[in-house]
C-alpha positions as a printed NumPy array, in Angstrom:
array([[105.47 ,  96.359, 124.786],
       [103.605,  94.124, 127.157],
       [103.165,  90.445, 126.432],
       [ 99.706,  88.914, 126.543],
       [ 97.881,  85.699, 125.79 ],
       [ 97.85 ,  85.173, 122.007],
       [ 94.603,  86.369, 120.456],
       [ 92.534,  83.703, 118.746],
       [ 92.151,  85.838, 115.652],
       [ 90.052,  83.379, 113.685],
       [ 87.474,  83.246, 116.481],
       [ 87.03 ,  87.011, 116.935],
       [ 84.787,  87.54 , 113.915],
       [ 81.663,  89.686, 113.899],
       [ 80.448,  88.038, 110.675],
       [ 78.686,  84.695, 111.182],
       [ 80.309,  83.229, 108.056],
       [ 83.803,  84.381, 109.057],
       [ 85.002,  81.454, 111.093],
       [ 87.577,  78.663, 110.83 ],
       [ 86.861,  76.534, 107.768],
       [ 87.036,  72.784, 108.371],
       [ 89.794,  71.126, 106.348],
       [ 91.443,  67.713, 106.384],
       [ 94.81 ,  67.009, 107.954],
       [ 97.862,  66.868, 105.653],
       [ 98.722,  63.645, 103.886],
       [101.715,  61.801, 105.271],
       [104.963,  62.167, 103.325],
       [104.804,  58.561, 102.097],
       [101.347,  59.215, 100.624],
       [102.663,  61.831,  98.164],
       [103.919,  61.338,  94.606],
       [106.458,  63.948,  93.446],
       [107.658,  64.463,  89.852],
       [110.151,  67.061,  88.558],
       [110.786,  67.819,  84.872],
       [111.56 ,  70.534,  82.348],
       [108.951,  72.25 ,  80.184],
       [110.257,  73.897,  77.018],
       [108.795,  77.356,  76.447],
       [107.926,  79.024,  73.116],
       [111.444,  80.496,  72.815],
       [113.269,  77.268,  73.747],
       [113.971,  78.189,  77.394],
       [113.549,  75.195,  79.725],
       [111.532,  75.82 ,  82.894],
       [111.766,  73.541,  85.955],
       [108.446,  72.249,  87.267],
       [107.577,  69.942,  90.171],
       [104.098,  68.534,  90.575],
       [102.655,  66.704,  93.561],
       [ 99.766,  64.224,  93.601],
       [ 98.331,  61.749,  96.084],
       [ 99.9  ,  58.346,  95.448],
       [ 96.426,  56.85 ,  95.16 ],
       [ 95.536,  59.304,  92.372],
       [ 94.338,  56.474,  90.132],
       [ 91.551,  55.873,  92.647],
       [ 90.482,  59.533,  92.686],
       [ 88.525,  61.799,  90.364],
       [ 90.397,  64.526,  88.446],
       [ 91.081,  67.473,  90.746],
       [ 91.764,  71.198,  90.559],
       [ 95.364,  72.376,  90.775],
       [ 97.074,  74.959,  92.968],
       [ 99.885,  76.701,  91.09 ],
       [102.869,  78.302,  92.878],
       [105.288,  80.316,  90.762],
       [108.479,  81.544,  92.406],
       [111.987,  82.933,  92.054],
       [112.913,  81.505,  95.501],
       [113.368,  77.839,  94.495],
       [110.318,  75.719,  93.766],
       [111.732,  72.892,  95.944],
       [114.852,  72.061,  97.964],
       [116.999,  69.044,  97.236],
       [116.669,  66.482, 100.025],
       [113.482,  67.988, 101.497],
       [110.208,  66.041, 101.363],
       [106.996,  67.828, 100.338],
       [106.168,  70.324, 103.054],
       [103.057,  70.306, 105.215],
       [101.471,  73.139, 103.229],
       [101.577,  71.127,  99.985],
       [100.443,  67.947, 101.733],
       [ 97.469,  69.765, 103.221],
       [ 96.313,  70.87 ,  99.785],
       [ 96.658,  67.302,  98.505],
       [ 94.587,  66.002, 101.426],
       [ 91.839,  68.477, 100.59 ],
       [ 91.479,  67.423,  96.967],
       [ 93.994,  69.599,  95.089],
       [ 97.038,  68.799,  92.982],
       [ 99.989,  71.135,  93.548],
       [102.456,  72.503,  90.978],
       [105.563,  74.567,  91.785],
       [107.573,  76.412,  89.116],
       [110.996,  78.093,  89.09 ],
       [110.783,  81.401,  87.228],
       [112.977,  81.601,  84.156],
       [116.53 ,  82.475,  85.097],
       [116.116,  81.199,  88.68 ],
       [116.321,  77.929,  90.605],
       [116.785,  75.023,  88.233],
       [115.247,  76.859,  85.273],
       [117.316,  78.028,  82.327],
       [117.41 ,  81.547,  80.918],
       [117.922,  85.043,  82.261],
       [115.792,  86.735,  84.926],
       [115.63 ,  90.228,  83.429],
       [113.438,  91.844,  86.042],
       [110.749,  90.879,  88.532],
       [107.525,  89.734,  86.839],
       [108.783,  90.465,  83.352],
       [106.448,  89.95 ,  80.379],
       [108.525,  86.894,  79.387],
       [108.175,  85.352,  82.846],
       [104.432,  86.019,  82.837],
       [103.95 ,  84.354,  79.43 ],
       [105.745,  81.247,  80.719],
       [103.092,  80.785,  83.386],
       [100.354,  80.753,  80.763],
       [102.116,  77.865,  79.05 ],
       [102.42 ,  76.076,  82.396],
       [ 98.659,  76.42 ,  82.952],
       [ 97.981,  74.952,  79.494],
       [100.323,  72.063,  80.343],
       [ 98.541,  71.39 ,  83.662],
       [ 95.05 ,  71.072,  82.203],
       [ 96.17 ,  68.523,  79.603],
       [ 96.812,  65.906,  82.293],
       [ 94.239,  63.252,  83.286],
       [ 94.632,  64.215,  86.96 ],
       [ 93.47 ,  67.79 ,  86.21 ],
       [ 89.801,  68.732,  86.169],
       [ 90.663,  71.82 ,  84.09 ],
       [ 90.518,  74.332,  86.972],
       [ 93.599,  76.144,  88.303],
       [ 93.983,  78.41 ,  91.31 ],
       [ 97.123,  80.367,  92.077],
       [ 98.411,  81.624,  95.394],
       [101.619,  83.009,  96.858],
       [103.263,  85.305,  99.375],
       [105.421,  88.341,  98.529],
       [107.119,  87.844,  95.12 ],
       [104.997,  84.729,  94.64 ],
       [101.863,  86.71 ,  95.452],
       [102.611,  89.086,  92.612],
       [103.322,  86.205,  90.229],
       [ 99.952,  84.731,  91.232],
       [ 98.357,  87.988,  90.124],
       [100.444,  88.131,  86.954],
       [ 99.206,  84.63 ,  86.073],
       [ 95.711,  86.136,  85.96 ],
       [ 96.79 ,  88.814,  83.452],
       [ 97.166,  86.081,  80.821],
       [ 93.36 ,  85.722,  80.855],
       [ 93.601,  81.932,  80.609],
       [ 90.05 ,  80.602,  81.181],
       [ 91.418,  77.694,  83.237],
       [ 92.551,  80.1  ,  85.991],
       [ 89.472,  80.29 ,  88.215],
       [ 90.77 ,  82.123,  91.315],
       [ 93.881,  83.838,  92.692],
       [ 95.09 ,  84.822,  96.16 ],
       [ 97.968,  87.33 ,  96.024],
       [ 99.135,  87.499,  99.642],
       [101.359,  90.118, 101.296],
       [102.386,  91.375,  97.858],
       [102.679,  94.6  ,  95.917],
       [100.325,  95.956,  93.252],
       [102.553,  98.873,  92.288],
       [106.013,  97.663,  93.317],
       [107.724, 100.991,  92.702],
       [105.85 , 102.873,  95.432],
       [104.559,  99.96 ,  97.533],
       [108.03 ,  98.572,  98.191],
       [110.987,  99.873,  96.158],
       [110.505, 103.616,  96.784],
       [107.609, 104.395,  99.144],
       [106.768, 108.055,  98.752],
       [109.508, 108.262,  96.129],
       [112.263, 107.502,  98.681],
       [114.42 , 104.457,  97.959],
       [113.881, 101.678, 100.525],
       [117.609, 101.066, 100.397],
       [118.095,  98.458, 103.116],
       [115.414,  96.157, 101.751],
       [116.438,  96.56 ,  98.126],
       [120.068,  95.766,  98.915],
       [119.121,  92.783, 101.087],
       [116.7  ,  91.452,  98.471],
       [119.312,  91.765,  95.714],
       [121.866,  89.874,  97.795],
       [119.342,  87.107,  98.529],
       [118.452,  86.786,  94.852],
       [122.1  ,  86.566,  93.813],
       [122.798,  83.876,  96.406],
       [119.856,  81.784,  95.223],
       [120.682,  82.243,  91.564],
       [124.199,  80.873,  92.169],
       [122.582,  77.883,  93.901],
       [124.627,  78.441,  97.03 ],
       [123.649,  75.795,  99.617],
       [121.23 ,  76.982, 102.293],
       [120.913,  75.767, 105.858],
       [117.392,  74.417, 106.341],
       [116.114,  73.7  , 109.884],
       [114.59 ,  70.232, 110.215],
       [113.591,  70.385, 113.877],
       [115.093,  68.728, 116.963],
       [118.407,  70.569, 116.411],
       [118.805,  69.054, 112.936],
       [119.603,  71.024, 109.783],
       [120.047,  70.294, 106.091],
       [122.586,  72.049, 103.858],
       [120.984,  71.873, 100.43 ],
       [120.44 ,  73.597,  97.107],
       [117.612,  73.76 ,  94.604],
       [116.002,  70.488,  93.541],
       [117.195,  69.217,  90.119],
       [114.722,  67.52 ,  87.805],
       [114.324,  63.75 ,  88.092],
       [116.337,  62.821,  84.975],
       [119.298,  64.994,  86.026],
       [120.972,  62.286,  88.094],
       [124.487,  63.72 ,  87.919],
       [123.471,  67.386,  88.333],
       [124.915,  68.438,  84.976],
       [121.653,  69.964,  83.74 ],
       [121.34 ,  71.933,  86.962],
       [124.901,  73.241,  86.622],
       [124.165,  74.275,  83.061],
       [120.966,  76.049,  84.096],
       [122.709,  77.923,  86.915],
       [125.409,  79.083,  84.494],
       [122.735,  80.907,  82.47 ],
       [121.824,  83.076,  85.498],
       [125.091,  85.011,  85.456],
       [123.593,  88.083,  83.761],
       [120.426,  88.25 ,  85.875],
       [118.853,  91.568,  86.776],
       [120.133,  93.102,  90.042],
       [117.196,  94.844,  91.798],
       [119.45 ,  97.078,  93.884],
       [121.89 ,  98.155,  91.183],
       [119.332,  98.507,  88.399],
       [116.505, 100.246,  90.293],
       [118.612, 102.934,  92.013],
       [118.884, 105.023,  88.811],
       [115.07 , 104.978,  88.369],
       [114.018, 108.204,  90.099],
       [110.65 , 108.438,  88.297],
       [107.863, 106.05 ,  87.378],
       [108.31 , 106.706,  83.664],
       [112.063, 106.05 ,  83.65 ],
       [112.911, 103.148,  81.368],
       [113.957,  99.765,  82.75 ],
       [117.716,  99.284,  82.854],
       [117.565,  95.823,  81.256],
       [115.094,  96.874,  78.551],
       [115.022, 100.542,  77.448],
       [111.647,  99.998,  75.756],
       [109.819,  99.299,  79.041],
       [108.89 , 101.187,  82.193],
       [107.696, 100.067,  85.637],
       [104.151,  99.505,  84.352],
       [105.41 ,  96.572,  82.252],
       [106.678,  94.791,  85.377],
       [103.79 ,  95.322,  87.805],
       [100.15 ,  94.235,  88.006],
       [ 98.858,  97.826,  87.884],
       [100.064,  98.005,  84.268],
       [ 97.663,  95.173,  83.378],
       [ 94.438,  96.46 ,  84.912],
       [ 92.378,  95.872,  81.762],
       [ 93.578,  92.267,  81.477],
       [ 92.888,  91.625,  85.163],
       [ 89.346,  92.934,  84.757],
       [ 88.773,  91.145,  81.476],
       [ 89.805,  87.823,  83.028],
       [ 86.825,  87.932,  85.386],
       [ 88.932,  85.914,  87.843],
       [ 87.975,  86.347,  91.528],
       [ 90.976,  87.792,  93.375],
       [ 91.457,  87.611,  97.133],
       [ 93.622,  90.595,  98.154],
       [ 95.335,  89.6  , 101.366],
       [ 97.643,  91.598, 103.65 ],
       [ 98.351,  92.9  , 107.155],
       [ 98.954,  96.243, 108.845],
       [102.609,  95.378, 109.558],
       [103.345,  94.234, 105.997],
       [105.57 ,  97.021, 104.635],
       [103.473,  98.992, 102.139],
       [101.445,  95.996, 101.009],
       [ 98.251,  96.671, 102.97 ],
       [ 97.638,  99.691, 100.756],
       [ 98.555,  97.565,  97.727],
       [ 95.841,  95.066,  98.705],
       [ 93.291,  97.88 ,  99.06 ],
       [ 94.2  ,  99.374,  95.682],
       [ 93.989,  95.97 ,  94.   ],
       [ 90.563,  95.327,  95.533],
       [ 89.193,  98.773,  94.611],
       [ 90.584,  98.606,  91.079],
       [ 89.737,  95.1  ,  89.895],
       [ 86.425,  94.241,  91.64 ],
       [ 85.825,  91.053,  89.672],
       [ 82.762,  89.137,  90.944],
       [ 83.673,  87.08 ,  94.003],
       [ 86.753,  89.15 ,  94.863],
       [ 87.602,  89.759,  98.515],
       [ 89.9  ,  91.744, 100.779],
       [ 91.31 ,  90.891, 104.192],
       [ 93.49 ,  93.15 , 106.362],
       [ 94.749,  91.417, 109.479],
       [ 97.05 ,  92.204, 112.419],
       [ 99.944,  90.555, 110.61 ],
       [103.538,  91.113, 109.585],
       [104.793,  90.06 , 106.14 ],
       [103.764,  86.457, 105.552],
       [101.13 ,  86.472, 108.278],
       [102.97 ,  84.472, 110.934],
       [103.066,  87.178, 113.615],
       [100.328,  89.155, 115.332],
       [101.549,  92.772, 115.409],
       [ 98.974,  94.544, 117.574],
       [101.372,  96.569, 119.789],
       [ 99.829,  95.482, 123.083],
       [ 99.51 ,  91.814, 122.023],
       [102.634,  90.72 , 120.18 ],
       [102.774,  86.991, 119.581],
       [102.752,  84.264, 116.994],
       [ 99.624,  84.564, 114.884],
       [ 96.948,  81.95 , 115.535],
       [ 95.115,  82.602, 112.283],
       [ 95.354,  79.517, 110.046],
       [ 95.736,  81.071, 106.61 ],
       [ 95.461,  77.85 , 104.612],
       [ 91.951,  77.348, 105.964],
       [ 90.922,  80.657, 104.412],
       [ 92.744,  79.853, 101.161],
       [ 90.989,  76.493, 100.794],
       [ 87.631,  78.08 , 101.644],
       [ 88.1  ,  80.516,  98.735],
       [ 89.329,  77.853,  96.333],
       [ 86.61 ,  75.37 ,  97.319],
       [ 84.03 ,  77.955,  96.261],
       [ 85.628,  78.949,  92.97 ],
       [ 87.469,  75.802,  91.851],
       [ 85.08 ,  73.151,  93.157],
       [ 81.788,  75.038,  93.247],
       [ 81.189,  74.222,  96.911],
       [ 78.597,  76.55 ,  98.408],
       [ 80.33 ,  77.326, 101.695],
       [ 78.751,  80.717, 102.413],
       [ 81.585,  82.833, 101.084],
       [ 79.354,  84.44 ,  98.448],
       [ 76.847,  85.619, 101.031],
       [ 79.294,  87.329, 103.385],
       [ 80.653,  90.849, 103.152],
       [ 83.596,  91.059, 100.732],
       [ 85.902,  92.786, 103.233],
       [ 87.168,  91.665, 106.626],
       [ 89.471,  93.809, 108.731],
       [ 90.874,  93.504, 112.229],
       [ 90.838,  96.358, 114.75 ],
       [ 93.945,  96.299, 116.905],
       [ 93.754,  96.986, 120.672],
       [ 90.017,  96.216, 120.435],
       [ 91.249,  92.855, 119.06 ],
       [ 88.18 ,  92.097, 116.971],
       [ 87.347,  91.294, 113.37 ],
       [ 84.813,  93.374, 111.444],
       [ 83.239,  93.104, 108.002],
       [ 82.381,  95.768, 105.43 ],
       [ 81.41 ,  96.226, 101.811],
       [ 84.597,  98.125, 101.017],
       [ 87.708,  99.634, 102.578],
       [ 88.043, 102.137, 104.026],
       [ 84.616, 101.595, 105.607],
       [ 82.382, 104.624, 106.282],
       [ 84.001, 106.968, 108.805],
       [ 83.914, 110.644, 109.707],
       [ 86.871, 112.862, 108.951],
       [ 88.419, 113.936, 112.251],
       [ 90.98 , 116.666, 111.681],
       [ 93.672, 117.613, 114.17 ],
       [ 95.798, 120.728, 113.667],
       [ 99.369, 121.508, 114.62 ],
       [ 99.278, 124.193, 117.306],
       [101.685, 126.22 , 119.422],
       [103.483, 124.499, 122.286],
       [103.541, 121.209, 120.323],
       [ 99.832, 120.653, 120.732],
       [ 97.558, 118.709, 118.392],
       [ 94.003, 120.019, 118.608],
       [ 90.733, 119.988, 116.693],
       [ 90.422, 123.773, 116.578],
       [ 91.664, 125.537, 113.44 ],
       [ 94.68 , 127.771, 114.199],
       [ 93.745, 131.433, 114.517],
       [ 97.212, 132.999, 114.68 ],
       [ 98.294, 135.1  , 111.686],
       [101.86 , 133.864, 112.142],
       [103.23 , 130.681, 113.621],
       [105.647, 127.913, 112.848],
       [108.017, 125.432, 114.466],
       [111.58 , 124.978, 113.272],
       [113.072, 121.522, 112.911],
       [116.693, 120.901, 112.   ],
       [116.501, 117.507, 110.296],
       [118.314, 114.792, 112.241],
       [119.688, 112.197, 109.835],
       [120.278, 109.742, 112.694],
       [116.528, 109.283, 113.315],
       [115.206, 105.791, 112.562],
       [112.602, 103.146, 113.316],
       [114.763, 100.273, 114.573],
       [115.451,  96.688, 113.61 ],
       [111.953,  95.201, 113.793],
       [109.876,  97.664, 111.801],
       [107.308,  96.974, 109.095],
       [110.158,  97.325, 106.572],
       [112.437,  94.708, 108.18 ],
       [109.736,  92.066, 107.948],
       [109.732,  92.199, 104.139],
       [112.795,  89.961, 104.051],
       [111.534,  86.654, 105.369],
       [108.703,  87.745, 107.64 ],
       [109.165,  88.045, 111.384],
       [107.773,  90.092, 114.223],
       [107.032,  93.788, 113.853],
       [107.882,  95.566, 117.082],
       [108.676,  99.232, 117.555],
       [110.244,  99.709, 120.999],
       [108.841, 102.445, 123.21 ],
       [109.162, 105.423, 120.859],
       [109.612, 107.89 , 123.703],
       [113.384, 108.064, 123.263],
       [113.325, 107.931, 119.46 ],
       [110.848, 110.825, 119.383],
       [113.382, 113.091, 121.047],
       [114.999, 113.39 , 117.611],
       [111.675, 114.321, 115.982],
       [109.221, 117.195, 116.033],
       [106.166, 115.996, 117.978],
       [102.621, 117.247, 118.528],
       [100.313, 115.705, 121.165],
       [ 96.551, 115.764, 121.595],
       [ 94.869, 116.194, 124.978],
       [ 93.828, 112.953, 126.747],
       [ 90.925, 111.227, 125.034],
       [ 87.536, 111.424, 126.769],
       [ 86.648, 107.934, 125.523],
       [ 87.863, 105.151, 123.265],
       [ 88.496, 106.309, 119.701],
       [ 88.728, 103.895, 116.751],
       [ 90.63 , 105.028, 113.667],
       [ 89.958, 102.821, 110.633],
       [ 91.212, 103.712, 107.205],
       [ 93.988, 105.851, 105.783],
       [ 95.107, 108.987, 107.664],
       [ 95.991, 111.936, 105.418],
       [ 98.584, 114.535, 106.326],
       [ 98.617, 118.094, 104.972],
       [101.739, 120.037, 105.869],
       [102.727, 123.573, 105.046],
       [106.495, 123.764, 105.126],
       [109.369, 125.992, 104.099],
       [112.898, 124.669, 103.87 ],
       [116.486, 125.757, 103.464],
       [116.823, 123.044, 100.762],
       [115.282, 122.473,  97.34 ],
       [114.298, 118.897,  98.171],
       [113.855, 116.705, 101.213],
       [112.262, 113.595, 102.659],
       [109.279, 113.922, 104.967],
       [108.347, 111.136, 107.381],
       [105.345, 111.105, 109.703],
       [104.403, 108.715, 112.516],
       [101.004, 108.347, 114.185],
       [101.536, 107.206, 117.765],
       [ 99.611, 106.304, 120.916],
       [100.73 , 107.668, 124.306],
       [ 99.436, 105.876, 127.392],
       [ 98.862, 107.375, 130.857],
       [102.444, 106.566, 131.885],
       [103.976, 108.335, 128.906],
       [104.908, 105.186, 126.967],
       [104.744, 105.79 , 123.203],
       [103.414, 103.125, 120.81 ],
       [103.837, 103.252, 117.036],
       [100.503, 103.018, 115.155],
       [101.307, 103.741, 111.506],
       [103.531, 105.881, 109.314],
       [103.969, 107.524, 105.925],
       [106.571, 109.345, 103.873],
       [106.982, 111.532, 100.783],
       [109.911, 113.051,  98.964],
       [109.225, 116.758,  98.423],
       [110.184, 116.512,  94.739],
       [107.076, 114.344,  94.183],
       [104.655, 116.507,  96.177],
       [102.411, 117.548,  93.274],
       [ 98.934, 116.066,  93.667],
       [ 97.969, 115.115,  90.137],
       [ 94.474, 115.527,  88.681],
       [ 95.285, 113.452,  85.599],
       [ 93.882, 109.992,  84.928],
       [ 95.207, 107.509,  87.461],
       [ 96.694, 104.168,  86.336],
       [ 94.529, 102.463,  88.979],
       [ 91.982, 103.441,  91.633],
       [ 93.707, 105.296,  94.451],
       [ 92.412, 105.519,  98.006],
       [ 94.979, 108.265,  98.724],
       [ 96.096, 111.574,  97.164],
       [ 97.503, 110.713,  93.744],
       [101.166, 111.496,  93.189],
       [102.196, 110.392,  89.694],
       [105.935, 110.09 ,  90.486],
       [106.495, 110.957,  86.822],
       [109.289, 113.204,  85.621],
       [106.938, 115.881,  84.261],
       [105.384, 116.373,  87.732],
       [108.677, 116.889,  89.574],
       [108.445, 120.024,  91.736],
       [111.62 , 121.164,  93.523],
       [111.138, 123.33 ,  96.591],
       [112.034, 127.003,  96.465],
       [114.232, 127.844,  99.439],
       [112.316, 129.785, 102.06 ],
       [108.964, 129.669, 100.242],
       [105.953, 127.945, 101.804],
       [104.924, 124.735, 100.026],
       [102.004, 122.37 , 100.617],
       [102.882, 118.705, 101.071],
       [100.012, 116.211, 101.182],
       [100.55 , 112.497, 101.705],
       [ 98.991, 109.443, 103.312],
       [ 99.944, 107.251, 106.213],
       [ 99.595, 103.505, 105.756],
       [ 96.201, 101.848, 106.403],
       [ 95.23 , 101.007, 109.95 ],
       [ 92.369, 100.017, 112.211],
       [ 93.378, 100.927, 115.749],
       [ 91.626, 101.764, 119.014],
       [ 93.081, 104.63 , 121.052],
       [ 92.011, 104.026, 124.646],
       [ 90.293, 106.542, 126.901],
       [ 92.888, 108.663, 128.674],
       [ 95.531, 108.077, 126.004],
       [ 96.859, 110.858, 123.785],
       [ 97.444, 110.891, 120.029],
       [100.877, 111.942, 118.824],
       [102.006, 113.072, 115.388],
       [105.805, 112.806, 115.113],
       [107.577, 114.385, 112.126],
       [111.025, 113.503, 110.799],
       [113.287, 114.028, 107.804],
       [114.992, 110.623, 107.728],
       [114.748, 106.948, 108.615],
       [118.384, 105.922, 108.743],
       [117.529, 102.278, 109.408],
       [115.719, 101.691, 106.105],
       [115.611, 104.53 , 103.587],
       [118.275, 106.018, 101.362],
       [120.451, 108.551, 103.142],
       [120.863, 112.071, 101.774],
       [124.387, 113.327, 101.089],
       [123.571, 116.982, 101.676],
       [123.631, 119.262, 104.692],
       [120.628, 118.553, 106.948],
       [118.047, 121.219, 106.094],
       [116.217, 123.536, 108.461],
       [112.469, 123.048, 107.95 ],
       [109.69 , 125.289, 109.233],
       [106.342, 123.604, 109.853],
       [103.678, 126.302, 109.559],
       [100.622, 126.314, 111.808],
       [ 98.884, 129.65 , 111.207],
       [ 95.358, 130.445, 110.01 ],
       [ 96.432, 130.805, 106.378],
       [ 98.585, 127.671, 106.446],
       [ 97.011, 125.228, 108.934],
       [ 99.054, 122.012, 108.912],
       [ 96.871, 119.061, 109.936],
       [ 96.284, 115.339, 110.005],
       [ 92.9  , 113.874, 109.034],
       [ 91.924, 110.701, 110.869],
       [ 89.096, 108.444, 109.625],
       [ 87.195, 107.819, 112.866],
       [ 84.625, 105.039, 113.254],
       [ 83.972, 105.666, 116.932],
       [ 84.794, 108.253, 119.601],
       [ 85.91 , 111.864, 119.963],
       [ 88.447, 113.97 , 121.84 ]])
């Protein structure tokens, strides 16, 4: 893709209140007081906590606290407080970091991400915070990825001291947002995440860049009284039986399968969506925060926003990869210039300090349109749009006319070597990084593709595309992948968004949903499993991931269909099936695009 001048994202807003928020520069390292200690939980497990204050705290009024809860080490031995923490201190906030039980320097066993035991610990930490003279009794919680979900789980405790939360780049329903999108195991990520967790839990030293070609080889920070490291060694020894996300999630084919480490619990006990009533009852404003290149988390942010809707809650969808450090618009790939901490402090200033900074008066949703490279605001997401349906046609065409043929289909022998490369939305889930799909022209030669005619004008697609396929297969199951792509006048092919569904989970359920869905509801429960019948036509309906994207005049829209993504998803150990994609009047396969502007 072509390089361009980095977009000043924070200055592209259409909303007058959506602009960079003025904040103070970080405190210097020598201006920070840092204290590490153990808190003993209700069951005797000791949890490692580090809190940071300005050294001149005695000259200041009590302040609100920002709480970070993590399984990725609350602090690194030998590292001073980072700029992020020091910026919060400069802007009138204390900062507290916590190692989840069974991780870092904390004792105990980590028996699954966001377990009920872990979540209860955070409630006790909040109660501990507000007892201190430096606390004004208000707590906000924020985090990225795992820490974003813990920030949300803190809210489920309904502690009145928790006044606001910003779950960033994180899942709401981890099973289908991340672990098994569309019911297909995201094998590469799950294996990589499990290996990372195991390395951290053994306290293996990590190489930390310090700048100017300097590095630090260090482990997790022990508490202050542990001068010889014996308490840390003892804590690490208790991690030996920790949950393994890769090993223990693989057997879970259905949402209602019981957790390997606790046969009395299912996925709903380990994810925010299982605590919808508590999240609503808390009344806590929640800022759902994600990007279009952030794995499956953009849809998670939308579902959280639509489901909870506590007063003051907001949603932002930016042109970002996981963590928000890279701008992923395919024609402008660069480091992101959006300063996320400014937006965090703006939200916390309103809800933890009561500063009237205009945030209440603005629209609750902001989203960025890629290629147009502009911010927009709305009352909800997806914003109002017309349904623009394109049908699969003969000769690999994608057209707005309904098929009229009585018979018609295209055969595709699934190619298990098809993939999306080493810098996809799924790669970025482990540590962030750029999202860049190389020119898909060559990759699409392994797929079944349908192209629209050239566009007569610019066309903006904002929302969640929905795919309805009529297929027949030589197998009783299969994985279906779909890619929405942009073809320029020279034939270069740009990835826009994608989706996937395992055929076994194709039933669209009409039963009560566990949370508000913006997409066709697949329960992923065992009772709704629906194997294919060889040779019989079946309807498969699924969504692509959220997007706001401008297709330029003269470009063409491509729908590319596959049966595998070898680079990221679990591989099938069966003969590649022969799939027929039907495109006749009785079975018109199509994709529905939510269009804000333009036409073919």
